[in-house]
Short mmCIF file of the C-alpha atoms (twelve columns), coordinates in Angstrom:
data_MODEL
# 
_entry.id   MODEL 
# 
loop_
_atom_site.group_PDB 
_atom_site.id 
_atom_site.type_symbol 
_atom_site.label_atom_id 
_atom_site.label_alt_id 
_atom_site.label_comp_id 
_atom_site.label_asym_id 
_atom_site.label_seq_id 
_atom_site.Cartn_x 
_atom_site.Cartn_y 
_atom_site.Cartn_z 
_atom_site.pdbx_PDB_model_num 
ATOM 1   C CA . MET A 1   93.956  139.871 147.318 1 
ATOM 2   C CA . THR A 2   94.677  136.697 149.200 1 
ATOM 3   C CA . GLY A 3   91.044  137.344 151.041 1 
ATOM 4   C CA . MET A 4   89.677  137.642 147.703 1 
ATOM 5   C CA . SER A 5   91.320  134.749 146.980 1 
ATOM 6   C CA . THR A 6   89.519  132.181 149.439 1 
ATOM 7   C CA . SER A 7   86.814  133.522 149.335 1 
ATOM 8   C CA . VAL A 8   85.863  132.862 145.811 1 
ATOM 9   C CA . LEU A 9   87.472  129.340 146.070 1 
ATOM 10  C CA . ASP A 10  85.552  128.852 149.284 1 
ATOM 11  C CA . GLU A 11  83.661  125.506 148.974 1 
ATOM 12  C CA . THR A 12  81.717  125.967 152.133 1 
ATOM 13  C CA . PRO A 13  78.248  127.007 151.156 1 
ATOM 14  C CA . THR A 14  76.969  129.806 153.331 1 
ATOM 15  C CA . ARG A 15  73.342  130.401 153.746 1 
ATOM 16  C CA . ASN A 16  71.200  133.571 153.001 1 
ATOM 17  C CA . THR A 17  74.117  134.424 151.260 1 
ATOM 18  C CA . PRO A 18  73.744  137.391 148.288 1 
ATOM 19  C CA . ALA A 19  73.523  135.487 144.629 1 
ATOM 20  C CA . THR A 20  76.771  135.754 142.890 1 
ATOM 21  C CA . ALA A 21  78.302  134.685 139.551 1 
ATOM 22  C CA . ARG A 22  80.112  131.228 140.951 1 
ATOM 23  C CA . PRO A 23  78.224  128.851 140.093 1 
ATOM 24  C CA . TYR A 24  78.010  130.558 136.603 1 
ATOM 25  C CA . LEU A 25  81.516  130.940 135.894 1 
ATOM 26  C CA . PHE A 26  82.256  127.278 137.370 1 
ATOM 27  C CA . GLY A 27  79.678  125.839 135.505 1 
ATOM 28  C CA . GLY A 28  80.851  127.174 132.478 1 
ATOM 29  C CA . LEU A 29  83.793  126.273 132.803 1 
ATOM 30  C CA . ALA A 30  83.147  123.186 133.113 1 
ATOM 31  C CA . ALA A 31  80.856  122.928 130.566 1 
ATOM 32  C CA . LEU A 32  83.690  124.030 128.092 1 
ATOM 33  C CA . SER A 33  85.928  121.245 129.469 1 
ATOM 34  C CA . ALA A 34  83.477  118.630 128.821 1 
ATOM 35  C CA . GLY A 35  82.682  119.471 125.713 1 
ATOM 36  C CA . ALA A 36  86.113  119.087 124.144 1 
ATOM 37  C CA . ALA A 37  86.240  115.759 126.007 1 
ATOM 38  C CA . ALA A 38  83.118  114.747 124.267 1 
ATOM 39  C CA . ILE A 39  84.803  115.787 121.373 1 
ATOM 40  C CA . HIS A 40  88.248  113.367 121.706 1 
ATOM 41  C CA . PHE A 41  85.778  110.742 123.023 1 
ATOM 42  C CA . ALA A 42  84.147  110.846 119.611 1 
ATOM 43  C CA . VAL A 43  87.855  110.281 117.690 1 
ATOM 44  C CA . VAL A 44  89.509  108.005 120.008 1 
ATOM 45  C CA . PHE A 45  89.128  105.167 118.162 1 
ATOM 46  C CA . GLU A 46  89.856  106.499 114.788 1 
ATOM 47  C CA . HIS A 47  93.102  107.903 115.675 1 
ATOM 48  C CA . PHE A 48  93.816  104.436 117.493 1 
ATOM 49  C CA . HIS A 49  93.322  103.079 114.199 1 
ATOM 50  C CA . GLU A 50  95.226  105.489 112.579 1 
ATOM 51  C CA . TYR A 51  98.664  105.273 115.217 1 
ATOM 52  C CA . VAL A 52  97.779  103.991 118.658 1 
ATOM 53  C CA . LEU A 53  99.464  106.440 120.267 1 
ATOM 54  C CA . TYR A 54  97.515  109.013 118.886 1 
ATOM 55  C CA . GLY A 55  94.781  106.913 120.087 1 
ATOM 56  C CA . VAL A 56  96.134  106.890 123.291 1 
ATOM 57  C CA . PHE A 57  97.326  110.818 123.586 1 
ATOM 58  C CA . PHE A 58  93.160  111.232 122.804 1 
ATOM 59  C CA . LEU A 59  92.205  109.146 125.448 1 
ATOM 60  C CA . VAL A 60  94.285  110.556 128.481 1 
ATOM 61  C CA . ILE A 61  93.405  113.552 127.328 1 
ATOM 62  C CA . ALA A 62  89.165  113.268 126.681 1 
ATOM 63  C CA . TRP A 63  89.447  111.758 130.770 1 
ATOM 64  C CA . ALA A 64  91.531  114.118 132.151 1 
ATOM 65  C CA . GLN A 65  89.001  117.119 130.746 1 
ATOM 66  C CA . ALA A 66  86.405  115.010 131.824 1 
ATOM 67  C CA . ILE A 67  87.440  114.581 135.245 1 
ATOM 68  C CA . TRP A 68  88.893  118.053 135.608 1 
ATOM 69  C CA . ALA A 69  84.579  119.259 134.320 1 
ATOM 70  C CA . GLY A 70  83.442  116.852 137.272 1 
ATOM 71  C CA . VAL A 71  86.227  118.225 139.603 1 
ATOM 72  C CA . MET A 72  85.385  121.900 139.162 1 
ATOM 73  C CA . LEU A 73  82.159  121.718 139.884 1 
ATOM 74  C CA . TRP A 74  82.285  119.435 142.469 1 
ATOM 75  C CA . ARG A 75  85.545  121.203 144.322 1 
ATOM 76  C CA . PRO A 76  86.572  124.578 141.965 1 
ATOM 77  C CA . SER A 77  90.234  125.474 143.654 1 
ATOM 78  C CA . ARG A 78  93.598  127.499 142.522 1 
ATOM 79  C CA . PRO A 79  95.555  124.676 141.924 1 
ATOM 80  C CA . TRP A 80  93.014  122.800 139.807 1 
ATOM 81  C CA . LEU A 81  92.705  126.350 137.596 1 
ATOM 82  C CA . TRP A 82  96.331  126.280 137.408 1 
ATOM 83  C CA . LEU A 83  96.210  122.482 136.078 1 
ATOM 84  C CA . GLY A 84  93.767  123.540 134.014 1 
ATOM 85  C CA . ILE A 85  95.529  126.185 132.081 1 
ATOM 86  C CA . ALA A 86  98.105  123.869 131.927 1 
ATOM 87  C CA . GLY A 87  96.909  120.784 130.347 1 
ATOM 88  C CA . ASN A 88  94.729  122.202 127.896 1 
ATOM 89  C CA . ALA A 89  98.048  124.766 126.743 1 
ATOM 90  C CA . ILE A 90  99.743  121.473 126.193 1 
ATOM 91  C CA . ILE A 91  96.828  120.388 123.927 1 
ATOM 92  C CA . VAL A 92  96.361  123.479 122.342 1 
ATOM 93  C CA . ALA A 93  100.437 123.782 121.419 1 
ATOM 94  C CA . VAL A 94  100.383 119.593 120.158 1 
ATOM 95  C CA . TYR A 95  97.575  120.523 117.997 1 
ATOM 96  C CA . PHE A 96  99.074  124.291 116.360 1 
ATOM 97  C CA . ALA A 97  102.209 122.148 115.745 1 
ATOM 98  C CA . SER A 98  100.428 119.369 113.907 1 
ATOM 99  C CA . ARG A 99  99.127  122.002 111.875 1 
ATOM 100 C CA . THR A 100 102.249 124.013 111.015 1 
ATOM 101 C CA . ALA A 101 105.470 121.880 110.780 1 
ATOM 102 C CA . GLY A 102 104.101 118.373 111.575 1 
ATOM 103 C CA . LEU A 103 104.440 116.098 114.861 1 
ATOM 104 C CA . PRO A 104 108.046 114.325 114.950 1 
ATOM 105 C CA . PHE A 105 106.185 111.205 115.054 1 
ATOM 106 C CA . GLY A 106 103.542 109.112 113.709 1 
ATOM 107 C CA . PRO A 107 102.715 107.977 110.394 1 
ATOM 108 C CA . ASP A 108 102.659 111.685 108.731 1 
ATOM 109 C CA . LYS A 109 105.800 112.525 110.616 1 
ATOM 110 C CA . GLY A 110 106.873 116.351 109.677 1 
ATOM 111 C CA . HIS A 111 103.862 116.485 107.645 1 
ATOM 112 C CA . PRO A 112 101.045 118.962 108.509 1 
ATOM 113 C CA . GLU A 113 97.278  117.943 108.719 1 
ATOM 114 C CA . VAL A 114 94.569  119.764 107.627 1 
ATOM 115 C CA . TYR A 115 92.215  122.051 109.668 1 
ATOM 116 C CA . GLY A 116 88.519  120.278 110.360 1 
ATOM 117 C CA . ALA A 117 85.571  121.895 112.093 1 
ATOM 118 C CA . LEU A 118 85.522  119.357 114.195 1 
ATOM 119 C CA . ASP A 119 89.393  120.175 115.491 1 
ATOM 120 C CA . VAL A 120 88.611  123.931 115.458 1 
ATOM 121 C CA . VAL A 121 85.461  123.961 117.919 1 
ATOM 122 C CA . SER A 122 87.979  121.740 120.500 1 
ATOM 123 C CA . ILE A 123 90.559  124.373 120.181 1 
ATOM 124 C CA . ILE A 124 88.089  127.340 120.874 1 
ATOM 125 C CA . LEU A 125 86.574  125.343 123.691 1 
ATOM 126 C CA . GLU A 126 90.297  125.131 125.272 1 
ATOM 127 C CA . VAL A 127 91.593  128.373 124.457 1 
ATOM 128 C CA . ALA A 128 88.167  129.925 125.935 1 
ATOM 129 C CA . LEU A 129 88.873  127.446 129.132 1 
ATOM 130 C CA . ILE A 130 92.080  128.921 129.116 1 
ATOM 131 C CA . ALA A 131 91.026  132.648 129.392 1 
ATOM 132 C CA . GLY A 132 88.454  131.638 132.044 1 
ATOM 133 C CA . CYS A 133 91.006  130.474 134.801 1 
ATOM 134 C CA . ALA A 134 93.359  132.784 134.102 1 
ATOM 135 C CA . ALA A 135 90.523  135.716 134.711 1 
ATOM 136 C CA . LEU A 136 89.747  133.751 137.588 1 
ATOM 137 C CA . LEU A 137 93.333  133.609 139.272 1 
ATOM 138 C CA . TRP A 138 93.914  136.971 138.291 1 
ATOM 139 C CA . ARG A 139 90.730  138.411 139.695 1 
ATOM 140 C CA . PRO A 140 89.001  135.999 142.701 1 
ATOM 141 C CA . SER A 141 86.488  138.727 142.887 1 
ATOM 142 C CA . LEU A 142 84.973  138.198 139.291 1 
ATOM 143 C CA . ALA A 143 83.097  135.147 141.123 1 
ATOM 144 C CA . ASP A 144 81.919  137.073 143.930 1 
ATOM 145 C CA . ARG A 145 80.385  139.871 141.987 1 
ATOM 146 C CA . PRO A 146 76.516  139.817 142.765 1 
ATOM 147 C CA . VAL A 147 73.967  138.521 140.035 1 
ATOM 148 C CA . ARG A 148 70.003  138.986 140.417 1 
ATOM 149 C CA . ARG A 149 68.892  136.242 142.348 1 
ATOM 150 C CA . ARG A 150 66.318  133.379 140.260 1 
ATOM 151 C CA . THR A 151 64.438  130.491 141.493 1 
ATOM 152 C CA . GLY A 152 62.987  127.155 140.384 1 
ATOM 153 C CA . PHE A 153 62.672  126.841 136.715 1 
ATOM 154 C CA . ALA A 154 64.435  130.182 136.260 1 
ATOM 155 C CA . TYR A 155 67.894  129.360 138.006 1 
ATOM 156 C CA . ILE A 156 67.938  125.870 136.459 1 
ATOM 157 C CA . ALA A 157 67.172  128.022 133.074 1 
ATOM 158 C CA . SER A 158 70.132  130.637 133.810 1 
ATOM 159 C CA . LEU A 159 72.152  128.125 135.087 1 
ATOM 160 C CA . ALA A 160 72.552  125.233 132.286 1 
ATOM 161 C CA . ALA A 161 71.888  128.415 129.757 1 
ATOM 162 C CA . PHE A 162 76.157  128.460 128.856 1 
ATOM 163 C CA . PRO A 163 76.097  124.657 128.830 1 
ATOM 164 C CA . ALA A 164 73.361  123.960 126.632 1 
ATOM 165 C CA . VAL A 165 75.194  126.461 124.179 1 
ATOM 166 C CA . VAL A 166 78.684  124.447 124.267 1 
ATOM 167 C CA . ILE A 167 76.492  121.220 124.027 1 
ATOM 168 C CA . ALA A 168 74.614  122.242 121.054 1 
ATOM 169 C CA . MET A 169 77.961  123.430 119.089 1 
ATOM 170 C CA . THR A 170 79.678  120.234 119.780 1 
ATOM 171 C CA . THR A 171 76.489  117.928 118.687 1 
ATOM 172 C CA . ALA A 172 75.957  119.963 115.974 1 
ATOM 173 C CA . VAL A 173 80.187  119.550 114.612 1 
ATOM 174 C CA . MET A 174 80.569  116.121 115.287 1 
ATOM 175 C CA . THR A 175 77.793  115.725 112.308 1 
ATOM 176 C CA . PRO A 176 79.787  113.710 109.942 1 
ATOM 177 C CA . GLY A 177 79.566  116.113 106.880 1 
ATOM 178 C CA . TRP A 178 80.200  118.761 109.242 1 
ATOM 179 C CA . ALA A 179 83.238  117.238 111.551 1 
ATOM 180 C CA . GLY A 180 86.594  117.497 108.888 1 
ATOM 181 C CA . PRO A 181 89.283  115.706 108.762 1 
ATOM 182 C CA . GLU A 182 89.453  115.247 112.378 1 
ATOM 183 C CA . GLY A 183 86.222  113.460 112.325 1 
ATOM 184 C CA . PRO A 184 85.232  109.882 111.823 1 
ATOM 185 C CA . ASN A 185 84.582  110.461 108.067 1 
ATOM 186 C CA . GLY A 186 87.407  112.350 107.447 1 
ATOM 187 C CA . MET A 187 89.598  110.245 109.340 1 
ATOM 188 C CA . ALA A 188 88.906  106.583 107.702 1 
ATOM 189 C CA . SER A 189 87.447  107.861 104.588 1 
ATOM 190 C CA . GLY A 190 86.161  104.476 105.370 1 
ATOM 191 C CA . PRO A 191 83.783  102.512 104.967 1 
ATOM 192 C CA . ALA A 192 81.345  105.341 103.598 1 
ATOM 193 C CA . MET A 193 83.705  107.233 101.092 1 
ATOM 194 C CA . THR A 194 83.584  106.022 97.490  1 
ATOM 195 C CA . ALA A 195 85.763  107.207 94.585  1 
ATOM 196 C CA . SER A 196 82.843  108.533 92.845  1 
ATOM 197 C CA . ALA A 197 82.100  110.367 95.650  1 
ATOM 198 C CA . THR A 198 85.653  112.301 95.678  1 
ATOM 199 C CA . ALA A 199 85.962  112.714 91.833  1 
ATOM 200 C CA . PRO A 200 84.256  116.123 91.159  1 
ATOM 201 C CA . GLY A 201 86.415  117.618 93.404  1 
ATOM 202 C CA . ALA A 202 90.265  118.638 92.396  1 
ATOM 203 C CA . GLN A 203 92.288  116.240 95.473  1 
ATOM 204 C CA . PRO A 204 93.973  118.657 98.094  1 
ATOM 205 C CA . GLY A 205 97.342  116.172 97.997  1 
ATOM 206 C CA . MET A 206 100.774 116.666 99.293  1 
ATOM 207 C CA . GLY A 207 101.906 119.142 97.222  1 
ATOM 208 C CA . ASP A 208 103.110 121.340 99.989  1 
ATOM 209 C CA . MET A 209 104.655 118.587 101.663 1 
ATOM 210 C CA . GLY A 210 108.053 120.518 102.729 1 
ATOM 211 C CA . THR A 211 111.322 121.890 100.969 1 
ATOM 212 C CA . THR A 212 115.138 120.412 101.174 1 
ATOM 213 C CA . ASP A 213 117.854 122.651 100.140 1 
ATOM 214 C CA . GLY A 214 115.390 124.829 99.087  1 
ATOM 215 C CA . LEU A 215 113.857 123.114 96.144  1 
ATOM 216 C CA . PRO A 216 110.315 122.205 97.283  1 
ATOM 217 C CA . ASP A 217 110.262 117.669 97.832  1 
ATOM 218 C CA . MET A 218 107.686 118.352 95.134  1 
ATOM 219 C CA . ARG A 219 106.202 119.738 92.590  1 
ATOM 220 C CA . MET A 220 103.028 120.181 90.645  1 
ATOM 221 C CA . TYR A 221 102.048 120.245 87.388  1 
ATOM 222 C CA . GLY A 222 98.967  121.385 84.826  1 
ATOM 223 C CA . SER A 223 96.044  123.639 85.186  1 
ATOM 224 C CA . THR A 224 94.479  123.823 88.747  1 
ATOM 225 C CA . ALA A 225 90.982  125.344 86.380  1 
ATOM 226 C CA . PRO A 226 87.355  123.461 87.266  1 
ATOM 227 C CA . ALA A 227 87.017  120.768 84.615  1 
ATOM 228 C CA . THR A 228 85.018  120.909 81.994  1 
ATOM 229 C CA . ALA A 229 82.253  118.262 81.804  1 
ATOM 230 C CA . ALA A 230 83.999  116.571 79.179  1 
ATOM 231 C CA . GLN A 231 87.161  116.370 81.243  1 
ATOM 232 C CA . VAL A 232 85.410  115.020 84.102  1 
ATOM 233 C CA . ILE A 233 84.162  112.025 81.404  1 
ATOM 234 C CA . ALA A 234 87.355  112.116 80.333  1 
ATOM 235 C CA . ALA A 235 88.921  111.814 84.147  1 
ATOM 236 C CA . ALA A 236 86.172  108.753 84.564  1 
ATOM 237 C CA . ASN A 237 87.153  106.918 81.558  1 
ATOM 238 C CA . LEU A 238 91.258  107.071 82.750  1 
ATOM 239 C CA . ILE A 239 89.357  105.071 85.921  1 
ATOM 240 C CA . LYS A 240 87.490  102.722 84.375  1 
ATOM 241 C CA . ALA A 241 90.704  102.032 82.074  1 
ATOM 242 C CA . THR A 242 92.217  101.748 84.548  1 
ATOM 243 C CA . ASP A 243 90.356  99.680  87.215  1 
ATOM 244 C CA . ALA A 244 90.020  97.345  84.116  1 
ATOM 245 C CA . SER A 245 93.639  97.034  83.298  1 
ATOM 246 C CA . LEU A 246 94.992  96.249  87.102  1 
ATOM 247 C CA . ALA A 247 92.564  93.491  87.409  1 
ATOM 248 C CA . ARG A 248 94.764  91.295  86.236  1 
ATOM 249 C CA . TYR A 249 97.418  92.372  88.806  1 
ATOM 250 C CA . GLN A 250 95.184  91.539  91.906  1 
ATOM 251 C CA . ASN A 251 98.021  88.946  93.247  1 
ATOM 252 C CA . VAL A 252 101.556 90.176  93.285  1 
ATOM 253 C CA . GLN A 253 102.859 87.541  91.480  1 
ATOM 254 C CA . ALA A 254 101.545 88.242  88.862  1 
ATOM 255 C CA . ALA A 255 103.101 92.018  88.711  1 
ATOM 256 C CA . PHE A 256 106.387 90.466  88.844  1 
ATOM 257 C CA . ALA A 257 106.142 87.827  86.032  1 
ATOM 258 C CA . ALA A 258 104.916 90.914  83.865  1 
ATOM 259 C CA . GLY A 259 107.971 92.693  84.567  1 
ATOM 260 C CA . TYR A 260 107.159 94.837  87.753  1 
ATOM 261 C CA . THR A 261 110.392 94.320  89.550  1 
ATOM 262 C CA . TYR A 262 111.601 97.446  90.790  1 
ATOM 263 C CA . VAL A 263 109.988 97.743  94.578  1 
ATOM 264 C CA . LEU A 264 110.073 100.841 96.391  1 
ATOM 265 C CA . LYS A 265 108.188 100.923 99.743  1 
ATOM 266 C CA . THR A 266 107.122 103.950 101.670 1 
ATOM 267 C CA . ASN A 267 104.337 104.717 104.323 1 
ATOM 268 C CA . GLY A 268 102.677 100.916 104.064 1 
ATOM 269 C CA . GLU A 269 102.648 101.289 100.181 1 
ATOM 270 C CA . GLU A 270 104.773 99.324  98.025  1 
ATOM 271 C CA . HIS A 271 105.200 100.610 94.598  1 
ATOM 272 C CA . LEU A 272 106.130 97.946  92.053  1 
ATOM 273 C CA . LEU A 273 107.714 99.565  88.848  1 
ATOM 274 C CA . TYR A 274 108.218 98.238  85.332  1 
ATOM 275 C CA . ASN A 275 111.886 97.152  84.349  1 
ATOM 276 C CA . GLY A 276 111.933 95.710  81.129  1 
ATOM 277 C CA . PRO A 277 112.895 97.539  77.280  1 
ATOM 278 C CA . ASN A 278 108.987 97.674  76.871  1 
ATOM 279 C CA . PRO A 279 108.737 101.581 76.226  1 
ATOM 280 C CA . ALA A 280 104.750 101.612 76.058  1 
ATOM 281 C CA . TYR A 281 104.973 101.469 79.954  1 
ATOM 282 C CA . ALA A 282 106.197 105.546 80.225  1 
ATOM 283 C CA . GLY A 283 103.338 107.718 79.971  1 
ATOM 284 C CA . LEU A 284 99.498  107.730 80.417  1 
ATOM 285 C CA . ASN A 285 98.737  104.434 79.339  1 
ATOM 286 C CA . PRO A 286 95.951  102.340 81.034  1 
ATOM 287 C CA . GLN A 287 96.769  99.195  79.138  1 
ATOM 288 C CA . HIS A 288 100.436 99.336  80.485  1 
ATOM 289 C CA . PRO A 289 100.386 101.630 83.839  1 
ATOM 290 C CA . SER A 290 104.251 102.396 85.103  1 
ATOM 291 C CA . SER A 291 104.119 101.261 87.937  1 
ATOM 292 C CA . LEU A 292 101.613 98.977  90.748  1 
ATOM 293 C CA . VAL A 293 100.631 100.357 93.726  1 
ATOM 294 C CA . TYR A 294 100.163 97.482  96.740  1 
ATOM 295 C CA . ALA A 295 99.381  97.810  100.687 1 
ATOM 296 C CA . ILE A 296 101.957 96.124  102.241 1 
ATOM 297 C CA . ASN A 297 101.845 95.312  105.892 1 
ATOM 298 C CA . VAL A 298 98.096  94.874  106.384 1 
ATOM 299 C CA . PRO A 299 97.826  92.463  109.356 1 
ATOM 300 C CA . HIS A 300 96.770  88.658  108.006 1 
ATOM 301 C CA . HIS A 301 96.606  89.935  104.653 1 
ATOM 302 C CA . VAL A 302 98.405  89.757  101.179 1 
ATOM 303 C CA . PRO A 303 99.109  93.315  99.582  1 
ATOM 304 C CA . ILE A 304 96.381  94.796  98.788  1 
ATOM 305 C CA . LEU A 305 96.133  96.208  95.288  1 
ATOM 306 C CA . LEU A 306 95.026  100.542 95.286  1 
ATOM 307 C CA . GLY A 307 95.800  101.689 92.189  1 
ATOM 308 C CA . ALA A 308 98.472  102.594 89.174  1 
ATOM 309 C CA . MET A 309 100.850 105.409 88.875  1 
ATOM 310 C CA . TYR A 310 101.554 107.070 85.268  1 
ATOM 311 C CA . ILE A 311 105.228 107.801 85.175  1 
ATOM 312 C CA . GLU A 312 106.341 110.595 81.844  1 
ATOM 313 C CA . ASN A 313 110.009 110.459 80.398  1 
ATOM 314 C CA . ASP A 314 112.237 113.115 81.944  1 
ATOM 315 C CA . GLY A 315 111.784 116.735 80.469  1 
ATOM 316 C CA . THR A 316 107.788 115.153 79.341  1 
ATOM 317 C CA . ASN A 317 104.872 116.958 80.548  1 
ATOM 318 C CA . GLY A 318 101.649 114.632 81.436  1 
ATOM 319 C CA . PRO A 319 99.154  114.555 80.225  1 
ATOM 320 C CA . GLN A 320 95.800  116.880 81.437  1 
ATOM 321 C CA . VAL A 321 93.234  114.861 80.133  1 
ATOM 322 C CA . GLY A 322 90.788  115.367 83.308  1 
ATOM 323 C CA . GLY A 323 92.087  119.236 83.641  1 
ATOM 324 C CA . GLY A 324 92.481  120.189 86.906  1 
ATOM 325 C CA . LEU A 325 91.722  116.980 88.633  1 
ATOM 326 C CA . THR A 326 94.558  115.035 86.762  1 
ATOM 327 C CA . ARG A 327 97.358  117.502 87.787  1 
ATOM 328 C CA . TRP A 328 100.715 115.755 87.244  1 
ATOM 329 C CA . HIS A 329 103.837 115.793 90.159  1 
ATOM 330 C CA . SER A 330 107.390 114.992 90.442  1 
ATOM 331 C CA . HIS A 331 109.448 114.504 93.404  1 
ATOM 332 C CA . LEU A 332 112.709 115.942 94.346  1 
ATOM 333 C CA . THR A 333 115.952 113.693 94.004  1 
ATOM 334 C CA . VAL A 334 118.758 114.504 96.403  1 
ATOM 335 C CA . CYS A 335 122.193 112.796 97.630  1 
ATOM 336 C CA . GLU A 336 121.565 111.059 101.039 1 
ATOM 337 C CA . ASN A 337 124.181 108.534 101.936 1 
ATOM 338 C CA . GLY A 338 125.846 108.282 98.709  1 
ATOM 339 C CA . LYS A 339 122.341 106.991 97.551  1 
ATOM 340 C CA . PRO A 340 119.842 108.993 95.343  1 
ATOM 341 C CA . THR A 341 117.318 109.662 97.875  1 
ATOM 342 C CA . ILE A 342 113.574 110.805 96.643  1 
ATOM 343 C CA . ALA A 343 113.665 114.108 99.618  1 
ATOM 344 C CA . GLY A 344 110.490 113.842 102.371 1 
ATOM 345 C CA . PHE A 345 109.841 110.305 102.391 1 
ATOM 346 C CA . GLY A 346 113.444 109.120 102.376 1 
ATOM 347 C CA . VAL A 347 112.819 106.482 99.900  1 
ATOM 348 C CA . GLN A 348 116.385 105.182 98.042  1 
ATOM 349 C CA . LEU A 349 116.385 104.451 94.919  1 
ATOM 350 C CA . ARG A 350 119.215 102.443 93.071  1 
ATOM 351 C CA . GLY A 351 122.381 103.259 92.240  1 
ATOM 352 C CA . THR A 352 125.126 105.628 93.970  1 
ATOM 353 C CA . CYS A 353 125.418 109.679 94.155  1 
ATOM 354 C CA . ASN A 354 129.303 111.570 95.112  1 
ATOM 355 C CA . PRO A 355 127.345 114.487 97.664  1 
ATOM 356 C CA . ALA A 356 130.247 116.612 96.225  1 
ATOM 357 C CA . THR A 357 129.015 116.129 92.279  1 
ATOM 358 C CA . TRP A 358 125.404 116.090 92.405  1 
ATOM 359 C CA . HIS A 359 122.768 117.936 92.103  1 
ATOM 360 C CA . ASP A 360 119.631 117.816 92.616  1 
ATOM 361 C CA . GLN A 361 116.924 117.063 90.317  1 
ATOM 362 C CA . TYR A 362 112.891 116.106 90.050  1 
ATOM 363 C CA . THR A 363 111.685 112.861 89.226  1 
ATOM 364 C CA . GLY A 364 109.446 112.282 85.563  1 
ATOM 365 C CA . GLN A 365 106.115 113.306 86.138  1 
ATOM 366 C CA . MET A 366 103.593 111.015 87.634  1 
ATOM 367 C CA . LEU A 367 100.156 110.466 88.178  1 
ATOM 368 C CA . HIS A 368 98.640  108.186 90.591  1 
ATOM 369 C CA . VAL A 369 94.953  106.763 89.894  1 
ATOM 370 C CA . TRP A 370 93.412  105.090 92.468  1 
ATOM 371 C CA . VAL A 371 90.911  101.820 91.848  1 
ATOM 372 C CA . VAL A 372 89.947  102.152 95.754  1 
ATOM 373 C CA . PRO A 373 88.661  104.756 97.877  1 
ATOM 374 C CA . TYR A 374 91.293  106.981 98.510  1 
ATOM 375 C CA . ILE A 375 91.825  110.122 100.818 1 
ATOM 376 C CA . GLY A 376 91.566  112.860 98.228  1 
ATOM 377 C CA . GLY A 377 90.244  111.042 95.573  1 
ATOM 378 C CA . PRO A 378 91.215  108.933 92.565  1 
ATOM 379 C CA . PHE A 379 93.851  111.316 91.424  1 
ATOM 380 C CA . SER A 380 95.195  112.074 95.123  1 
ATOM 381 C CA . ASP A 381 99.038  112.169 95.550  1 
ATOM 382 C CA . ASP A 382 98.838  111.680 98.980  1 
ATOM 383 C CA . LEU A 383 101.085 108.959 100.171 1 
ATOM 384 C CA . SER A 384 100.708 109.268 103.830 1 
ATOM 385 C CA . ARG A 385 100.665 106.581 106.245 1 
ATOM 386 C CA . ALA A 386 97.017  107.634 107.223 1 
ATOM 387 C CA . ALA A 387 95.693  107.560 103.738 1 
ATOM 388 C CA . THR A 388 97.227  104.160 102.661 1 
ATOM 389 C CA . ASN A 389 95.591  102.827 106.377 1 
ATOM 390 C CA . ALA A 390 92.297  104.853 105.493 1 
ATOM 391 C CA . ALA A 391 91.962  102.712 101.779 1 
ATOM 392 C CA . VAL A 392 93.068  99.503  103.589 1 
ATOM 393 C CA . ARG A 393 90.417  99.990  105.754 1 
ATOM 394 C CA . ALA A 394 88.154  101.128 103.270 1 
ATOM 395 C CA . VAL A 395 88.720  97.665  100.603 1 
ATOM 396 C CA . LEU A 396 87.840  94.920  103.889 1 
ATOM 397 C CA . HIS A 397 85.061  96.592  104.903 1 
ATOM 398 C CA . GLN A 398 84.042  96.472  100.933 1 
ATOM 399 C CA . ARG A 399 84.377  92.652  100.967 1 
# 
């Protein structure tokens, strides 16, 4: 086996030797790595906008994969094959962790991300690279297998065939419409996304955000059936009425003056809940929204009004005026450190609680209506920092 290893990875070309699979195998591995690198380079800036450490990670792995591909063509070696396996295995592990349990840091800490075509193709390339490197390490003689000798254009075409497939697949999946949530359009939702463009489909939301004490952190209510034509019109009218009502609250000081003084903050958003005696602010009343949602911590900018949140009284079901488009939700409230706390967000509510006598409970049902471009659509329940940041970028771009 040692003799085979030496011959397979010997970089010294020999004249008049039989044609072998060596250039095809090493060229194929280099193409897989270069394809994955191209995908990672394509989303670097979107990840920097979302979270600096994400951007750094993608930049590092993109350059590492590009360099690995170049060295594989120039001077392949057994240690380099092992490095390809180890490096890409780390990338694959991080990817599946982000899609299952969620990463333990970042703006979406603990929240699984969704799968998209762009990231799935990248993972396919990386898994194929790992398998190829492992096969050569296990059986180096694979590279010494004789192949039919070709010359001229036929030789170039045969060498370029597999890399061409990788390039075509990588290029195709970078198309914004195919890229999915990891692509520029999906990450930013950005300037090209409008509320009207997402209104026809029900939002994926955060209904699967996790459990605490054996209970789901969020409960969803109402029918998931596709909206009828009349319900779509009703949903559009609700957005329009909410947008018109919120025009007076663009300045956060106006909201405070109107009685929105109960402040809750999470993931770059500030929820101002009505804190007065008027019962008209409960339920689905566009003239008097229960809560206003602002994006805060926007560098060199005042808080940006993103939308409203309607809150029903405890035990009351919110009306699904838009059918499956307007599903209501509630959050689990637990007792942590003597304070009622929204599970999954760590947001502490007013008052105190005794852990020994506390019983977990759910808030009243809520419905978000976003009046700016928002990930998941105008009724999305996604309160992640990524969604907030994307909404802010869309608003600033429009201005």
